[in-house]
PyMOL commands that place a pseudoatom at each C-alpha (Angstrom):
pseudoatom trace, name=CA, resn=MET, resi=1, chain=A, elem=C, hetatm=0, pos=[0.708, -11.093, 18.337]
pseudoatom trace, name=CA, resn=SER, resi=2, chain=A, elem=C, hetatm=0, pos=[4.214, -9.747, 17.844]
pseudoatom trace, name=CA, resn=TYR, resi=3, chain=A, elem=C, hetatm=0, pos=[4.597, -7.646, 14.692]
pseudoatom trace, name=CA, resn=PRO, resi=4, chain=A, elem=C, hetatm=0, pos=[7.809, -8.167, 12.676]
pseudoatom trace, name=CA, resn=ILE, resi=5, chain=A, elem=C, hetatm=0, pos=[10.178, -5.193, 12.846]
pseudoatom trace, name=CA, resn=VAL, resi=6, chain=A, elem=C, hetatm=0, pos=[11.890, -4.786, 9.477]
pseudoatom trace, name=CA, resn=PHE, resi=7, chain=A, elem=C, hetatm=0, pos=[14.151, -1.933, 10.618]
pseudoatom trace, name=CA, resn=ALA, resi=8, chain=A, elem=C, hetatm=0, pos=[14.720, 0.138, 13.748]
pseudoatom trace, name=CA, resn=CYS, resi=9, chain=A, elem=C, hetatm=0, pos=[16.775, 3.242, 14.515]
pseudoatom trace, name=CA, resn=ASP, resi=10, chain=A, elem=C, hetatm=0, pos=[16.529, 6.085, 17.019]
pseudoatom trace, name=CA, resn=GLU, resi=11, chain=A, elem=C, hetatm=0, pos=[14.038, 8.007, 14.868]
pseudoatom trace, name=CA, resn=PHE, resi=12, chain=A, elem=C, hetatm=0, pos=[11.671, 5.374, 13.449]
pseudoatom trace, name=CA, resn=TYR, resi=13, chain=A, elem=C, hetatm=0, pos=[10.584, 1.785, 12.990]
pseudoatom trace, name=CA, resn=VAL, resi=14, chain=A, elem=C, hetatm=0, pos=[9.608, 0.015, 9.788]
pseudoatom trace, name=CA, resn=VAL, resi=15, chain=A, elem=C, hetatm=0, pos=[7.078, -2.697, 10.594]
pseudoatom trace, name=CA, resn=ASN, resi=16, chain=A, elem=C, hetatm=0, pos=[5.344, -5.422, 8.572]
pseudoatom trace, name=CA, resn=LYS, resi=17, chain=A, elem=C, hetatm=0, pos=[1.585, -5.118, 9.260]
pseudoatom trace, name=CA, resn=PRO, resi=18, chain=A, elem=C, hetatm=0, pos=[-0.484, -8.269, 8.687]
pseudoatom trace, name=CA, resn=HIS, resi=19, chain=A, elem=C, hetatm=0, pos=[-3.614, -8.199, 6.563]
pseudoatom trace, name=CA, resn=ASP, resi=20, chain=A, elem=C, hetatm=0, pos=[-7.034, -8.023, 8.220]
pseudoatom trace, name=CA, resn=VAL, resi=21, chain=A, elem=C, hetatm=0, pos=[-5.755, -5.896, 11.121]
pseudoatom trace, name=CA, resn=SER, resi=22, chain=A, elem=C, hetatm=0, pos=[-7.136, -2.371, 11.593]
pseudoatom trace, name=CA, resn=PHE, resi=23, chain=A, elem=C, hetatm=0, pos=[-4.460, 0.303, 11.852]
pseudoatom trace, name=CA, resn=HIS, resi=24, chain=A, elem=C, hetatm=0, pos=[-6.375, 2.377, 14.405]
pseudoatom trace, name=CA, resn=SER, resi=25, chain=A, elem=C, hetatm=0, pos=[-8.446, 0.920, 17.223]
pseudoatom trace, name=CA, resn=GLU, resi=26, chain=A, elem=C, hetatm=0, pos=[-11.968, 0.124, 16.057]
pseudoatom trace, name=CA, resn=ASP, resi=27, chain=A, elem=C, hetatm=0, pos=[-13.465, -3.098, 17.434]
pseudoatom trace, name=CA, resn=GLY, resi=28, chain=A, elem=C, hetatm=0, pos=[-10.733, -3.475, 20.008]
pseudoatom trace, name=CA, resn=GLU, resi=29, chain=A, elem=C, hetatm=0, pos=[-7.112, -2.358, 19.955]
pseudoatom trace, name=CA, resn=GLY, resi=30, chain=A, elem=C, hetatm=0, pos=[-5.622, -1.771, 16.524]
pseudoatom trace, name=CA, resn=PHE, resi=31, chain=A, elem=C, hetatm=0, pos=[-2.172, -2.297, 15.063]
pseudoatom trace, name=CA, resn=PHE, resi=32, chain=A, elem=C, hetatm=0, pos=[-0.738, 1.027, 16.238]
pseudoatom trace, name=CA, resn=VAL, resi=33, chain=A, elem=C, hetatm=0, pos=[-1.757, 0.639, 19.906]
pseudoatom trace, name=CA, resn=LEU, resi=34, chain=A, elem=C, hetatm=0, pos=[-0.638, -2.985, 19.958]
pseudoatom trace, name=CA, resn=PHE, resi=35, chain=A, elem=C, hetatm=0, pos=[2.744, -2.101, 18.464]
pseudoatom trace, name=CA, resn=GLU, resi=36, chain=A, elem=C, hetatm=0, pos=[3.219, 0.648, 21.081]
pseudoatom trace, name=CA, resn=LYS, resi=37, chain=A, elem=C, hetatm=0, pos=[2.659, -2.012, 23.712]
pseudoatom trace, name=CA, resn=GLN, resi=38, chain=A, elem=C, hetatm=0, pos=[5.021, -4.401, 21.947]
pseudoatom trace, name=CA, resn=VAL, resi=39, chain=A, elem=C, hetatm=0, pos=[7.935, -1.944, 22.076]
pseudoatom trace, name=CA, resn=ASN, resi=40, chain=A, elem=C, hetatm=0, pos=[6.753, -0.273, 25.307]
pseudoatom trace, name=CA, resn=GLU, resi=41, chain=A, elem=C, hetatm=0, pos=[7.125, 3.326, 24.153]
pseudoatom trace, name=CA, resn=LYS, resi=42, chain=A, elem=C, hetatm=0, pos=[5.152, 6.318, 22.933]
pseudoatom trace, name=CA, resn=LEU, resi=43, chain=A, elem=C, hetatm=0, pos=[5.043, 6.357, 19.126]
pseudoatom trace, name=CA, resn=TYR, resi=44, chain=A, elem=C, hetatm=0, pos=[3.739, 8.663, 16.397]
pseudoatom trace, name=CA, resn=PRO, resi=45, chain=A, elem=C, hetatm=0, pos=[1.872, 7.452, 13.290]
pseudoatom trace, name=CA, resn=VAL, resi=46, chain=A, elem=C, hetatm=0, pos=[2.934, 9.059, 10.019]
pseudoatom trace, name=CA, resn=HIS, resi=47, chain=A, elem=C, hetatm=0, pos=[0.838, 7.076, 7.520]
pseudoatom trace, name=CA, resn=ARG, resi=48, chain=A, elem=C, hetatm=0, pos=[-1.551, 4.129, 7.627]
pseudoatom trace, name=CA, resn=LEU, resi=49, chain=A, elem=C, hetatm=0, pos=[-2.709, 1.060, 5.740]
pseudoatom trace, name=CA, resn=ASP, resi=50, chain=A, elem=C, hetatm=0, pos=[-6.294, -0.123, 5.296]
pseudoatom trace, name=CA, resn=LYS, resi=51, chain=A, elem=C, hetatm=0, pos=[-7.418, -3.100, 7.359]
pseudoatom trace, name=CA, resn=MET, resi=52, chain=A, elem=C, hetatm=0, pos=[-7.304, -5.434, 4.334]
pseudoatom trace, name=CA, resn=THR, resi=53, chain=A, elem=C, hetatm=0, pos=[-3.795, -4.317, 3.317]
pseudoatom trace, name=CA, resn=SER, resi=54, chain=A, elem=C, hetatm=0, pos=[-0.599, -5.926, 4.567]
pseudoatom trace, name=CA, resn=GLY, resi=55, chain=A, elem=C, hetatm=0, pos=[2.957, -4.675, 4.360]
pseudoatom trace, name=CA, resn=LEU, resi=56, chain=A, elem=C, hetatm=0, pos=[5.343, -1.894, 5.284]
pseudoatom trace, name=CA, resn=VAL, resi=57, chain=A, elem=C, hetatm=0, pos=[4.388, 0.799, 7.783]
pseudoatom trace, name=CA, resn=ILE, resi=58, chain=A, elem=C, hetatm=0, pos=[6.697, 3.537, 9.091]
pseudoatom trace, name=CA, resn=VAL, resi=59, chain=A, elem=C, hetatm=0, pos=[6.170, 4.542, 12.733]
pseudoatom trace, name=CA, resn=ALA, resi=60, chain=A, elem=C, hetatm=0, pos=[8.021, 7.542, 14.168]
pseudoatom trace, name=CA, resn=ARG, resi=61, chain=A, elem=C, hetatm=0, pos=[9.686, 7.404, 17.581]
pseudoatom trace, name=CA, resn=THR, resi=62, chain=A, elem=C, hetatm=0, pos=[9.902, 11.175, 18.106]
pseudoatom trace, name=CA, resn=LYS, resi=63, chain=A, elem=C, hetatm=0, pos=[7.721, 14.179, 17.342]
pseudoatom trace, name=CA, resn=GLN, resi=64, chain=A, elem=C, hetatm=0, pos=[10.498, 15.637, 15.214]
pseudoatom trace, name=CA, resn=ALA, resi=65, chain=A, elem=C, hetatm=0, pos=[10.739, 12.476, 13.123]
pseudoatom trace, name=CA, resn=ALA, resi=66, chain=A, elem=C, hetatm=0, pos=[6.952, 12.411, 12.742]
pseudoatom trace, name=CA, resn=ALA, resi=67, chain=A, elem=C, hetatm=0, pos=[7.001, 15.982, 11.437]
pseudoatom trace, name=CA, resn=GLU, resi=68, chain=A, elem=C, hetatm=0, pos=[9.792, 15.178, 8.971]
pseudoatom trace, name=CA, resn=PHE, resi=69, chain=A, elem=C, hetatm=0, pos=[7.947, 12.116, 7.679]
pseudoatom trace, name=CA, resn=GLY, resi=70, chain=A, elem=C, hetatm=0, pos=[4.750, 14.139, 7.453]
pseudoatom trace, name=CA, resn=ASP, resi=71, chain=A, elem=C, hetatm=0, pos=[6.633, 16.482, 5.151]
pseudoatom trace, name=CA, resn=LEU, resi=72, chain=A, elem=C, hetatm=0, pos=[7.984, 13.584, 3.091]
pseudoatom trace, name=CA, resn=PHE, resi=73, chain=A, elem=C, hetatm=0, pos=[4.531, 12.043, 2.687]
pseudoatom trace, name=CA, resn=SER, resi=74, chain=A, elem=C, hetatm=0, pos=[3.014, 15.360, 1.596]
pseudoatom trace, name=CA, resn=GLN, resi=75, chain=A, elem=C, hetatm=0, pos=[2.573, 15.970, -2.121]
pseudoatom trace, name=CA, resn=LYS, resi=76, chain=A, elem=C, hetatm=0, pos=[5.192, 18.712, -1.914]
pseudoatom trace, name=CA, resn=HIS, resi=77, chain=A, elem=C, hetatm=0, pos=[7.814, 15.987, -1.624]
pseudoatom trace, name=CA, resn=LYS, resi=78, chain=A, elem=C, hetatm=0, pos=[6.265, 13.257, -3.759]
pseudoatom trace, name=CA, resn=ASN, resi=79, chain=A, elem=C, hetatm=0, pos=[9.553, 12.810, -5.642]
pseudoatom trace, name=CA, resn=THR, resi=80, chain=A, elem=C, hetatm=0, pos=[11.539, 12.061, -2.478]
pseudoatom trace, name=CA, resn=LEU, resi=81, chain=A, elem=C, hetatm=0, pos=[9.396, 9.213, -1.140]
pseudoatom trace, name=CA, resn=GLU, resi=82, chain=A, elem=C, hetatm=0, pos=[8.339, 6.319, -3.349]
pseudoatom trace, name=CA, resn=LYS, resi=83, chain=A, elem=C, hetatm=0, pos=[5.822, 3.602, -2.415]
pseudoatom trace, name=CA, resn=TYR, resi=84, chain=A, elem=C, hetatm=0, pos=[5.142, 0.384, -4.320]
pseudoatom trace, name=CA, resn=TYR, resi=85, chain=A, elem=C, hetatm=0, pos=[2.270, -2.047, -3.857]
pseudoatom trace, name=CA, resn=LEU, resi=86, chain=A, elem=C, hetatm=0, pos=[1.385, -5.495, -5.168]
pseudoatom trace, name=CA, resn=ALA, resi=87, chain=A, elem=C, hetatm=0, pos=[-2.158, -6.619, -5.961]
pseudoatom trace, name=CA, resn=VAL, resi=88, chain=A, elem=C, hetatm=0, pos=[-3.999, -9.543, -7.538]
pseudoatom trace, name=CA, resn=ALA, resi=89, chain=A, elem=C, hetatm=0, pos=[-7.259, -9.036, -9.443]
pseudoatom trace, name=CA, resn=GLN, resi=90, chain=A, elem=C, hetatm=0, pos=[-9.527, -11.130, -11.636]
pseudoatom trace, name=CA, resn=GLY, resi=91, chain=A, elem=C, hetatm=0, pos=[-10.759, -10.113, -15.057]
pseudoatom trace, name=CA, resn=LYS, resi=92, chain=A, elem=C, hetatm=0, pos=[-9.436, -8.129, -17.974]
pseudoatom trace, name=CA, resn=PRO, resi=93, chain=A, elem=C, hetatm=0, pos=[-8.449, -4.529, -17.163]
pseudoatom trace, name=CA, resn=THR, resi=94, chain=A, elem=C, hetatm=0, pos=[-9.426, -1.695, -19.466]
pseudoatom trace, name=CA, resn=LYS, resi=95, chain=A, elem=C, hetatm=0, pos=[-5.673, -1.115, -19.820]
pseudoatom trace, name=CA, resn=LYS, resi=96, chain=A, elem=C, hetatm=0, pos=[-2.726, -3.236, -18.699]
pseudoatom trace, name=CA, resn=GLN, resi=97, chain=A, elem=C, hetatm=0, pos=[-0.265, -0.494, -17.753]
pseudoatom trace, name=CA, resn=GLY, resi=98, chain=A, elem=C, hetatm=0, pos=[0.105, 3.246, -17.610]
pseudoatom trace, name=CA, resn=TRP, resi=99, chain=A, elem=C, hetatm=0, pos=[-1.328, 6.062, -15.508]
pseudoatom trace, name=CA, resn=VAL, resi=100, chain=A, elem=C, hetatm=0, pos=[-4.655, 6.549, -13.741]
pseudoatom trace, name=CA, resn=LYS, resi=101, chain=A, elem=C, hetatm=0, pos=[-5.481, 10.125, -12.745]
pseudoatom trace, name=CA, resn=GLY, resi=102, chain=A, elem=C, hetatm=0, pos=[-8.592, 11.800, -11.418]
pseudoatom trace, name=CA, resn=ASP, resi=103, chain=A, elem=C, hetatm=0, pos=[-10.336, 13.171, -8.348]
pseudoatom trace, name=CA, resn=LEU, resi=104, chain=A, elem=C, hetatm=0, pos=[-11.520, 10.715, -5.701]
pseudoatom trace, name=CA, resn=VAL, resi=105, chain=A, elem=C, hetatm=0, pos=[-14.892, 11.674, -4.227]
pseudoatom trace, name=CA, resn=LYS, resi=106, chain=A, elem=C, hetatm=0, pos=[-16.977, 10.090, -1.508]
pseudoatom trace, name=CA, resn=ALA, resi=107, chain=A, elem=C, hetatm=0, pos=[-19.658, 7.659, -2.584]
pseudoatom trace, name=CA, resn=ARG, resi=108, chain=A, elem=C, hetatm=0, pos=[-22.074, 5.501, -0.591]
pseudoatom trace, name=CA, resn=ARG, resi=109, chain=A, elem=C, hetatm=0, pos=[-21.271, 3.455, 2.528]
pseudoatom trace, name=CA, resn=GLY, resi=110, chain=A, elem=C, hetatm=0, pos=[-17.808, 4.899, 3.091]
pseudoatom trace, name=CA, resn=CYS, resi=111, chain=A, elem=C, hetatm=0, pos=[-16.591, 4.118, -0.430]
pseudoatom trace, name=CA, resn=TYR, resi=112, chain=A, elem=C, hetatm=0, pos=[-14.931, 6.428, -2.947]
pseudoatom trace, name=CA, resn=LYS, resi=113, chain=A, elem=C, hetatm=0, pos=[-15.189, 6.723, -6.704]
pseudoatom trace, name=CA, resn=LEU, resi=114, chain=A, elem=C, hetatm=0, pos=[-12.868, 8.068, -9.385]
pseudoatom trace, name=CA, resn=GLN, resi=115, chain=A, elem=C, hetatm=0, pos=[-13.927, 11.130, -11.372]
pseudoatom trace, name=CA, resn=LYS, resi=116, chain=A, elem=C, hetatm=0, pos=[-12.555, 12.509, -14.619]
pseudoatom trace, name=CA, resn=THR, resi=117, chain=A, elem=C, hetatm=0, pos=[-12.078, 15.925, -13.004]
pseudoatom trace, name=CA, resn=MET, resi=118, chain=A, elem=C, hetatm=0, pos=[-8.586, 17.031, -11.999]
pseudoatom trace, name=CA, resn=GLU, resi=119, chain=A, elem=C, hetatm=0, pos=[-9.091, 19.576, -9.197]
pseudoatom trace, name=CA, resn=ASN, resi=120, chain=A, elem=C, hetatm=0, pos=[-7.028, 17.647, -6.627]
pseudoatom trace, name=CA, resn=PRO, resi=121, chain=A, elem=C, hetatm=0, pos=[-6.399, 14.370, -8.420]
pseudoatom trace, name=CA, resn=SER, resi=122, chain=A, elem=C, hetatm=0, pos=[-5.092, 11.058, -7.256]
pseudoatom trace, name=CA, resn=VAL, resi=123, chain=A, elem=C, hetatm=0, pos=[-2.219, 9.882, -9.442]
pseudoatom trace, name=CA, resn=THR, resi=124, chain=A, elem=C, hetatm=0, pos=[-1.160, 6.252, -9.839]
pseudoatom trace, name=CA, resn=ARG, resi=125, chain=A, elem=C, hetatm=0, pos=[1.035, 4.427, -12.319]
pseudoatom trace, name=CA, resn=PHE, resi=126, chain=A, elem=C, hetatm=0, pos=[1.041, 0.684, -12.733]
pseudoatom trace, name=CA, resn=GLN, resi=127, chain=A, elem=C, hetatm=0, pos=[1.963, -2.334, -14.790]
pseudoatom trace, name=CA, resn=SER, resi=128, chain=A, elem=C, hetatm=0, pos=[0.560, -5.855, -14.797]
pseudoatom trace, name=CA, resn=GLN, resi=129, chain=A, elem=C, hetatm=0, pos=[1.283, -9.399, -15.886]
pseudoatom trace, name=CA, resn=LEU, resi=130, chain=A, elem=C, hetatm=0, pos=[-1.039, -12.311, -16.554]
pseudoatom trace, name=CA, resn=ILE, resi=131, chain=A, elem=C, hetatm=0, pos=[-0.466, -15.147, -14.072]
pseudoatom trace, name=CA, resn=GLU, resi=132, chain=A, elem=C, hetatm=0, pos=[-3.224, -17.432, -15.336]
pseudoatom trace, name=CA, resn=PRO, resi=133, chain=A, elem=C, hetatm=0, pos=[-6.313, -16.949, -17.534]
pseudoatom trace, name=CA, resn=SER, resi=134, chain=A, elem=C, hetatm=0, pos=[-8.431, -14.048, -16.184]
pseudoatom trace, name=CA, resn=LEU, resi=135, chain=A, elem=C, hetatm=0, pos=[-6.025, -13.421, -13.292]
pseudoatom trace, name=CA, resn=ARG, resi=136, chain=A, elem=C, hetatm=0, pos=[-3.408, -10.658, -13.266]
pseudoatom trace, name=CA, resn=PHE, resi=137, chain=A, elem=C, hetatm=0, pos=[-0.689, -9.484, -10.905]
pseudoatom trace, name=CA, resn=TYR, resi=138, chain=A, elem=C, hetatm=0, pos=[-0.217, -5.722, -10.514]
pseudoatom trace, name=CA, resn=LEU, resi=139, chain=A, elem=C, hetatm=0, pos=[2.696, -3.527, -9.475]
pseudoatom trace, name=CA, resn=LEU, resi=140, chain=A, elem=C, hetatm=0, pos=[1.363, -0.116, -8.475]
pseudoatom trace, name=CA, resn=GLN, resi=141, chain=A, elem=C, hetatm=0, pos=[3.049, 3.134, -7.529]
pseudoatom trace, name=CA, resn=PRO, resi=142, chain=A, elem=C, hetatm=0, pos=[0.717, 5.674, -5.913]
pseudoatom trace, name=CA, resn=ILE, resi=143, chain=A, elem=C, hetatm=0, pos=[2.196, 9.117, -6.516]
pseudoatom trace, name=CA, resn=THR, resi=144, chain=A, elem=C, hetatm=0, pos=[-0.435, 10.658, -4.234]
pseudoatom trace, name=CA, resn=GLY, resi=145, chain=A, elem=C, hetatm=0, pos=[-1.764, 9.185, -1.009]
pseudoatom trace, name=CA, resn=LYS, resi=146, chain=A, elem=C, hetatm=0, pos=[-5.558, 9.367, -1.105]
pseudoatom trace, name=CA, resn=THR, resi=147, chain=A, elem=C, hetatm=0, pos=[-7.931, 7.232, 0.974]
pseudoatom trace, name=CA, resn=HIS, resi=148, chain=A, elem=C, hetatm=0, pos=[-8.640, 3.865, -0.739]
pseudoatom trace, name=CA, resn=GLN, resi=149, chain=A, elem=C, hetatm=0, pos=[-6.691, 5.142, -3.766]
pseudoatom trace, name=CA, resn=LEU, resi=150, chain=A, elem=C, hetatm=0, pos=[-5.379, 1.847, -5.152]
pseudoatom trace, name=CA, resn=ARG, resi=151, chain=A, elem=C, hetatm=0, pos=[-8.586, 0.001, -4.405]
pseudoatom trace, name=CA, resn=VAL, resi=152, chain=A, elem=C, hetatm=0, pos=[-10.568, 2.596, -6.369]
pseudoatom trace, name=CA, resn=VAL, resi=153, chain=A, elem=C, hetatm=0, pos=[-8.017, 2.670, -9.188]
pseudoatom trace, name=CA, resn=LEU, resi=154, chain=A, elem=C, hetatm=0, pos=[-8.332, -1.056, -9.864]
pseudoatom trace, name=CA, resn=LYS, resi=155, chain=A, elem=C, hetatm=0, pos=[-12.099, -0.842, -9.533]
pseudoatom trace, name=CA, resn=SER, resi=156, chain=A, elem=C, hetatm=0, pos=[-12.021, 1.919, -12.162]
pseudoatom trace, name=CA, resn=LEU, resi=157, chain=A, elem=C, hetatm=0, pos=[-10.091, -0.433, -14.472]
pseudoatom trace, name=CA, resn=SER, resi=158, chain=A, elem=C, hetatm=0, pos=[-12.924, -2.996, -14.091]
pseudoatom trace, name=CA, resn=VAL, resi=159, chain=A, elem=C, hetatm=0, pos=[-10.737, -5.313, -12.005]
pseudoatom trace, name=CA, resn=PRO, resi=160, chain=A, elem=C, hetatm=0, pos=[-11.464, -4.844, -8.271]
pseudoatom trace, name=CA, resn=ILE, resi=161, chain=A, elem=C, hetatm=0, pos=[-8.830, -6.387, -6.024]
pseudoatom trace, name=CA, resn=LEU, resi=162, chain=A, elem=C, hetatm=0, pos=[-9.378, -10.025, -5.128]
pseudoatom trace, name=CA, resn=GLY, resi=163, chain=A, elem=C, hetatm=0, pos=[-10.833, -10.150, -1.617]
pseudoatom trace, name=CA, resn=ASP, resi=164, chain=A, elem=C, hetatm=0, pos=[-11.864, -6.465, -1.624]
pseudoatom trace, name=CA, resn=GLU, resi=165, chain=A, elem=C, hetatm=0, pos=[-15.591, -7.067, -1.376]
pseudoatom trace, name=CA, resn=ARG, resi=166, chain=A, elem=C, hetatm=0, pos=[-16.300, -3.409, -0.514]
pseudoatom trace, name=CA, resn=TYR, resi=167, chain=A, elem=C, hetatm=0, pos=[-15.345, -2.514, -4.097]
pseudoatom trace, name=CA, resn=GLY, resi=168, chain=A, elem=C, hetatm=0, pos=[-16.805, -5.578, -5.775]
pseudoatom trace, name=CA, resn=GLY, resi=169, chain=A, elem=C, hetatm=0, pos=[-13.869, -7.953, -5.548]
pseudoatom trace, name=CA, resn=GLU, resi=170, chain=A, elem=C, hetatm=0, pos=[-14.427, -11.700, -5.424]
pseudoatom trace, name=CA, resn=HIS, resi=171, chain=A, elem=C, hetatm=0, pos=[-14.435, -13.307, -1.981]
pseudoatom trace, name=CA, resn=SER, resi=172, chain=A, elem=C, hetatm=0, pos=[-11.010, -14.623, -0.949]
pseudoatom trace, name=CA, resn=GLU, resi=173, chain=A, elem=C, hetatm=0, pos=[-9.140, -15.740, 2.150]
pseudoatom trace, name=CA, resn=ARG, resi=174, chain=A, elem=C, hetatm=0, pos=[-7.414, -12.334, 2.242]
pseudoatom trace, name=CA, resn=GLY, resi=175, chain=A, elem=C, hetatm=0, pos=[-7.439, -8.958, 0.560]
pseudoatom trace, name=CA, resn=HIS, resi=176, chain=A, elem=C, hetatm=0, pos=[-4.784, -9.133, -2.157]
pseudoatom trace, name=CA, resn=LEU, resi=177, chain=A, elem=C, hetatm=0, pos=[-3.173, -5.715, -1.643]
pseudoatom trace, name=CA, resn=HIS, resi=178, chain=A, elem=C, hetatm=0, pos=[0.296, -5.467, -0.114]
pseudoatom trace, name=CA, resn=ALA, resi=179, chain=A, elem=C, hetatm=0, pos=[2.565, -2.504, 0.641]
pseudoatom trace, name=CA, resn=TYR, resi=180, chain=A, elem=C, hetatm=0, pos=[5.641, -4.096, -0.869]
pseudoatom trace, name=CA, resn=ALA, resi=181, chain=A, elem=C, hetatm=0, pos=[8.427, -1.512, -0.923]
pseudoatom trace, name=CA, resn=ILE, resi=182, chain=A, elem=C, hetatm=0, pos=[9.283, 2.016, 0.099]
pseudoatom trace, name=CA, resn=LYS, resi=183, chain=A, elem=C, hetatm=0, pos=[12.228, 4.240, -0.814]
pseudoatom trace, name=CA, resn=PHE, resi=184, chain=A, elem=C, hetatm=0, pos=[13.040, 7.619, 0.736]
pseudoatom trace, name=CA, resn=THR, resi=185, chain=A, elem=C, hetatm=0, pos=[15.713, 9.916, 2.131]
pseudoatom trace, name=CA, resn=PHE, resi=186, chain=A, elem=C, hetatm=0, pos=[15.528, 10.815, 5.814]
pseudoatom trace, name=CA, resn=GLY, resi=187, chain=A, elem=C, hetatm=0, pos=[18.046, 13.104, 7.480]
pseudoatom trace, name=CA, resn=ASN, resi=188, chain=A, elem=C, hetatm=0, pos=[20.217, 13.023, 4.332]
pseudoatom trace, name=CA, resn=THR, resi=189, chain=A, elem=C, hetatm=0, pos=[20.414, 9.227, 4.513]
pseudoatom trace, name=CA, resn=PRO, resi=190, chain=A, elem=C, hetatm=0, pos=[18.810, 7.137, 1.737]
pseudoatom trace, name=CA, resn=TYR, resi=191, chain=A, elem=C, hetatm=0, pos=[16.752, 4.125, 2.746]
pseudoatom trace, name=CA, resn=HIS, resi=192, chain=A, elem=C, hetatm=0, pos=[14.865, 1.425, 0.899]
pseudoatom trace, name=CA, resn=PHE, resi=193, chain=A, elem=C, hetatm=0, pos=[12.931, -1.526, 2.269]
pseudoatom trace, name=CA, resn=SER, resi=194, chain=A, elem=C, hetatm=0, pos=[10.822, -4.315, 0.846]
pseudoatom trace, name=CA, resn=VAL, resi=195, chain=A, elem=C, hetatm=0, pos=[8.892, -7.214, 2.339]
pseudoatom trace, name=CA, resn=LYS, resi=196, chain=A, elem=C, hetatm=0, pos=[7.271, -10.045, 0.421]
pseudoatom trace, name=CA, resn=PRO, resi=197, chain=A, elem=C, hetatm=0, pos=[3.559, -10.771, 0.876]
pseudoatom trace, name=CA, resn=CYS, resi=198, chain=A, elem=C, hetatm=0, pos=[2.209, -14.098, 2.056]
pseudoatom trace, name=CA, resn=GLY, resi=199, chain=A, elem=C, hetatm=0, pos=[-1.051, -15.984, 1.934]
pseudoatom trace, name=CA, resn=GLY, resi=200, chain=A, elem=C, hetatm=0, pos=[-3.637, -16.482, -0.761]
pseudoatom trace, name=CA, resn=LEU, resi=201, chain=A, elem=C, hetatm=0, pos=[-2.593, -16.063, -4.382]
pseudoatom trace, name=CA, resn=PHE, resi=202, chain=A, elem=C, hetatm=0, pos=[0.562, -14.251, -3.304]
pseudoatom trace, name=CA, resn=GLU, resi=203, chain=A, elem=C, hetatm=0, pos=[1.833, -17.818, -2.929]
pseudoatom trace, name=CA, resn=HIS, resi=204, chain=A, elem=C, hetatm=0, pos=[1.024, -18.655, -6.576]
pseudoatom trace, name=CA, resn=GLY, resi=205, chain=A, elem=C, hetatm=0, pos=[4.073, -19.926, -8.477]
pseudoatom trace, name=CA, resn=GLU, resi=206, chain=A, elem=C, hetatm=0, pos=[3.874, -17.294, -11.219]
pseudoatom trace, name=CA, resn=THR, resi=207, chain=A, elem=C, hetatm=0, pos=[3.275, -14.566, -8.641]
pseudoatom trace, name=CA, resn=LYS, resi=208, chain=A, elem=C, hetatm=0, pos=[6.409, -15.552, -6.756]
pseudoatom trace, name=CA, resn=LYS, resi=209, chain=A, elem=C, hetatm=0, pos=[8.424, -15.374, -9.984]
pseudoatom trace, name=CA, resn=LEU, resi=210, chain=A, elem=C, hetatm=0, pos=[7.174, -11.845, -10.634]
pseudoatom trace, name=CA, resn=ILE, resi=211, chain=A, elem=C, hetatm=0, pos=[7.953, -10.752, -7.080]
pseudoatom trace, name=CA, resn=GLU, resi=212, chain=A, elem=C, hetatm=0, pos=[11.538, -11.878, -7.676]
pseudoatom trace, name=CA, resn=GLN, resi=213, chain=A, elem=C, hetatm=0, pos=[11.540, -10.032, -10.998]
pseudoatom trace, name=CA, resn=TRP, resi=214, chain=A, elem=C, hetatm=0, pos=[10.243, -6.890, -9.300]
pseudoatom trace, name=CA, resn=HIS, resi=215, chain=A, elem=C, hetatm=0, pos=[12.674, -7.072, -6.365]
pseudoatom trace, name=CA, resn=THR, resi=216, chain=A, elem=C, hetatm=0, pos=[13.766, -3.464, -7.026]
pseudoatom trace, name=CA, resn=PRO, resi=217, chain=A, elem=C, hetatm=0, pos=[10.433, -1.955, -8.112]
pseudoatom trace, name=CA, resn=TRP, resi=218, chain=A, elem=C, hetatm=0, pos=[11.821, 1.597, -8.380]
pseudoatom trace, name=CA, resn=HIS, resi=219, chain=A, elem=C, hetatm=0, pos=[13.649, 0.421, -11.512]
pseudoatom trace, name=CA, resn=GLU, resi=220, chain=A, elem=C, hetatm=0, pos=[10.518, -0.996, -13.164]
pseudoatom trace, name=CA, resn=PHE, resi=221, chain=A, elem=C, hetatm=0, pos=[9.047, 2.365, -14.187]
pseudoatom trace, name=CA, resn=ASN, resi=222, chain=A, elem=C, hetatm=0, pos=[12.252, 4.033, -15.363]
for i in range(1, 222): cmd.bond("trace and resi %d" % i, "trace and resi %d" % (i + 1))
show_as sticks, trace
zoom trace
């Protein structure tokens, strides 16, 4: 498989990772190793996506770039790097938009759960639109970058992501979580990228209309 390169420069690549592909090598070679082979060079991971999640991944081409991105992805610089995700979930959420904050702690079988405590909280803001009865489309902005953060957030709203069976989501042909857009400044140069999801209910007519409406997601929360 050849992974689509959204952008390339001397310091980094932006790549579109398919769903259902592990980032690191687990049962066989993962996305990162396979992409190194695709471009035939030594690369440096700076963030990752869960196996079920598709969408934008930044991969550094130098150690210096990896260190700079590591700084950008840290909470110290959460205002200089913005990430936006799309998700589909069934059911009625406990709230349709706003903020979800709280500590994420380990639960059983490699899962996490959201607590009301705020010692080192995950922070997410979101909005949603009904696309058909009992089915909603979500635009999410994780301010922090915790493991399984968005999956746990939607679970906490009583609407686990469609296809995310680990967190109680209904079975589906794919996990309906997609890293849609990213906006940041690197080396004093501003960048923004977006890539549309495909497959499953991301192909729904109403979903496609909302993706067009949310084509610049950094304006949706302002």
